[in-house]
C-alpha positions in Angstrom: 30.9 -58.8 54.7 28.3 -61.1 53.1 26.3 -58.1 52.0 29.4 -56.6 50.3 30.1 -59.8 48.4 26.4 -60.0 47.2 26.5 -56.4 46.1 29.7 -56.8 44.2 28.4 -60.0 42.5 25.3 -58.2 41.3 27.3 -55.2 40.0 29.5 -57.6 38.1 26.5 -59.4 36.6 24.9 -56.2 35.4 28.0 -54.8 33.7 28.9 -58.2 32.2 25.8 -58.2 29.9 27.3 -58.8 26.4 27.0 -56.2 23.7 25.3 -58.7 21.5 22.3 -58.7 23.8 21.9 -54.9 23.4 22.3 -55.2 19.6 19.7 -58.0 19.4 17.2 -55.9 21.4 17.7 -52.9 19.2 17.2 -55.2 16.1 13.9 -56.2 17.5 12.7 -52.6 17.8 14.0 -51.5 14.4 11.6 -53.5 12.3 8.7 -52.0 14.2 9.8 -48.4 13.3 10.3 -49.5 9.7 6.9 -51.0 9.5 5.4 -47.8 10.9 7.2 -45.7 8.4 5.8 -47.9 5.6 2.3 -47.2 6.8 2.8 -43.4 6.5 1.8 -41.6 3.3 4.7 -40.7 1.1 5.5 -37.1 0.6 5.0 -35.8 -2.9 8.0 -34.2 -4.5 7.1 -30.5 -4.9 8.0 -28.9 -8.2 10.5 -26.1 -8.1 8.8 -22.8 -7.7 9.7 -19.8 -9.8 10.9 -16.8 -7.9 8.2 -14.3 -7.0 10.5 -11.5 -7.9 11.2 -12.8 -11.3 7.5 -13.5 -12.0 6.5 -10.0 -11.0 9.3 -8.4 -12.9 8.3 -10.3 -16.1 4.7 -9.2 -15.9 3.7 -6.9 -18.8 1.8 -4.5 -16.6 4.6 -4.2 -14.1 7.1 -3.6 -17.0 4.8 -0.9 -18.4 4.6 0.7 -14.9 8.3 0.7 -14.7 8.5 2.9 -17.8 6.1 5.5 -16.3 7.1 8.4 -14.1 6.0 8.4 -10.5 8.5 6.1 -8.8 8.9 6.9 -5.1 12.0 9.1 -5.1 13.4 7.0 -7.8 13.1 3.9 -5.5 15.6 5.3 -3.1 13.2 5.2 -0.1 11.2 2.1 -1.3 13.7 0.0 -3.2 11.8 -2.1 -5.7 12.6 -3.6 -9.1 9.7 -1.7 -10.7 7.5 1.3 -10.1 5.5 2.1 -7.0 2.7 -0.6 -6.8 2.4 -1.9 -3.2 -0.8 -3.9 -3.8 -0.1 -5.1 -7.4 -2.8 -3.2 -9.3 -0.6 -3.0 -12.4 -0.1 -6.8 -12.8 -1.7 -8.1 -16.0 -2.9 -4.7 -17.1 -2.0 -3.0 -20.4 -0.3 0.4 -20.5 -3.5 2.2 -21.5 -5.3 1.0 -18.3 -2.3 2.1 -16.2 -2.7 5.6 -17.7 -6.3 5.6 -16.5 -5.2 4.6 -13.0 -2.5 7.4 -13.1 -5.1 9.9 -14.2 -7.3 9.0 -11.2 -4.2 9.1 -8.9 -3.2 12.6 -10.1 -6.7 14.0 -9.6 -7.1 12.6 -6.1 -3.6 13.8 -5.3 -4.5 17.3 -6.4 -7.6 17.2 -4.2 -5.5 15.9 -1.3 -3.0 18.8 -1.7 -5.9 21.3 -1.8 -7.5 19.6 1.2 -4.3 19.8 3.3 -3.8 23.5 2.5 -7.5 24.2 2.9 -7.7 22.6 6.4 -4.7 24.5 7.7 -5.8 27.8 6.2 -9.5 27.6 7.2 -8.7 26.7 10.8 -6.6 29.8 11.1 -8.4 32.3 8.8 -12.1 32.1 8.1 -13.4 35.7 7.5 -16.3 34.5 5.4 -17.7 32.4 8.2 -16.2 33.9 11.4 -18.5 31.8 13.6 -17.2 28.6 12.0 -14.3 27.6 14.2 -12.8 24.5 15.6 -11.8 21.4 13.7 -12.5 20.9 10.0 -15.5 18.7 10.8 -16.9 21.2 13.2 -16.4 24.0 10.7 -18.2 22.1 8.0 -21.1 21.4 10.3 -21.3 25.0 11.3 -21.3 26.2 7.7 -24.1 23.8 6.8 -26.1 25.3 9.6 -25.5 28.8 8.4 -25.9 28.1 4.7 -28.0 24.9 4.1 -27.4 25.2 0.4 -23.7 24.8 0.8 -23.8 21.0 0.7 -25.7 21.2 -2.6 -23.1 23.6 -4.0 -20.3 21.1 -3.0 -22.3 18.2 -4.5 -22.8 20.2 -7.8 -19.1 21.0 -7.9 -18.3 17.3 -7.7 -20.8 16.3 -10.4 -19.5 19.0 -12.8 -16.0 17.8 -12.4 -16.9 14.2 -12.9 -19.0 15.1 -16.0 -16.0 16.8 -17.5 -14.0 13.6 -17.0 -16.8 11.3 -18.4 -15.8 11.7 -22.1 -12.3 10.6 -21.2 -13.6 7.4 -19.5 -16.6 6.5 -21.6 -17.0 2.8 -20.6 -19.5 1.9 -23.3 -17.6 3.3 -26.3 -14.0 3.4 -25.0 -13.8 0.7 -22.4 -11.5 1.3 -19.5 -8.7 2.8 -21.5 -7.3 6.2 -22.4 -7.0 6.7 -26.1 -3.6 7.0 -27.8 -2.1 10.4 -27.4 -4.0 11.3 -24.2 -2.0 12.1 -21.1 -3.1 11.2 -17.6 -4.1 14.3 -15.6 -3.8 16.6 -18.6 -7.1 18.6 -19.0 -5.6 21.6 -20.7 -5.9 23.7 -17.5 -2.6 25.4 -16.4 -3.5 29.0 -15.5 -0.2 29.6 -13.8 1.8 28.0 -16.6 3.6 25.7 -14.2 4.3 22.9 -16.6 7.7 23.3 -18.2 8.2 23.0 -22.0 11.1 20.6 -22.2 10.6 16.8 -21.8 13.2 16.4 -19.1 11.7 19.3 -17.0 8.2 17.9 -17.6 9.3 14.5 -16.2 10.8 16.2 -13.1 7.6 18.2 -12.5 5.4 15.2 -13.1 7.3 13.2 -10.5 7.0 16.0 -8.1 3.2 16.3 -8.6 2.4 12.6 -8.2 4.6 12.0 -5.2 3.4 15.1 -3.4 -0.2 14.1 -4.2 0.4 10.7 -2.6 1.8 12.3 0.4 -1.1 14.8 0.6 -3.8 12.1 0.4 -2.2 10.2 3.3 -1.6 13.5 5.2 -5.3 14.7 4.8 -6.6 11.4 6.2 -4.1 11.6 9.1 -5.1 15.2 9.9 -8.8 14.4 9.9 -8.3 11.3 12.0 -6.1 13.2 14.5 -8.8 15.9 14.9 -11.5 13.3 15.4 -9.5 11.6 18.1 -8.3 14.7 20.0 -11.1 17.1 19.2 -8.6 19.9 18.6 -7.7 21.7 15.4 -4.6 20.3 13.8 -3.5 23.8 12.7 -3.1 24.8 16.4 -0.5 22.0 16.8 1.3 22.8 13.5 1.1 26.6 13.6 0.7 27.5 17.3 0.3 31.1 18.6 -1.0 32.4 15.3 
């Protein structure tokens, strides 16, 4: 009974602590936190940042690119405010420089399309060098063994093509720009007369060429990488039993 009375008295004493005591203890802690806050460095007010999209869209180079052909499927697949420029090469560049970039893109795209067609055709049909079989790399190595001068022929072909382009990109006299009236990729060579005559049809054909050239460059790299990893001709996977 005595233990019960003592326990009840202690319980009543603990719960009978006035609220003022709790408030006073909290008031003792509060100044400490305020003093700590005073010692911390004040955060500088950051100026309002301009939207990245608006700054890119207002760039002269980006605006010039937007007026050129070559958007990726009219930005249906890659929706962007401007033309296809994933790494921002057009930013800050005049239109003449963009035409030079487009010229290089077209030429490399044409080489990519020829490379894809050549790899597939040569891996299936190689009557000139019937002993050269296997992947594209193995075929090239075999041809170099059979005809050591082949690599010099290929090097000469590259030098001649670059020499033909040199007047168009004379850095000393013309800088890095195409002259007014010159068209990217137009070297006056159209033996099959594939380029249409009307402006609307030309725009359609130009879009087809640049977009298929981009795809071919990526495809050629993918095909060569696939063959290096697997050691098997890519044509046997794409065109089996042939």
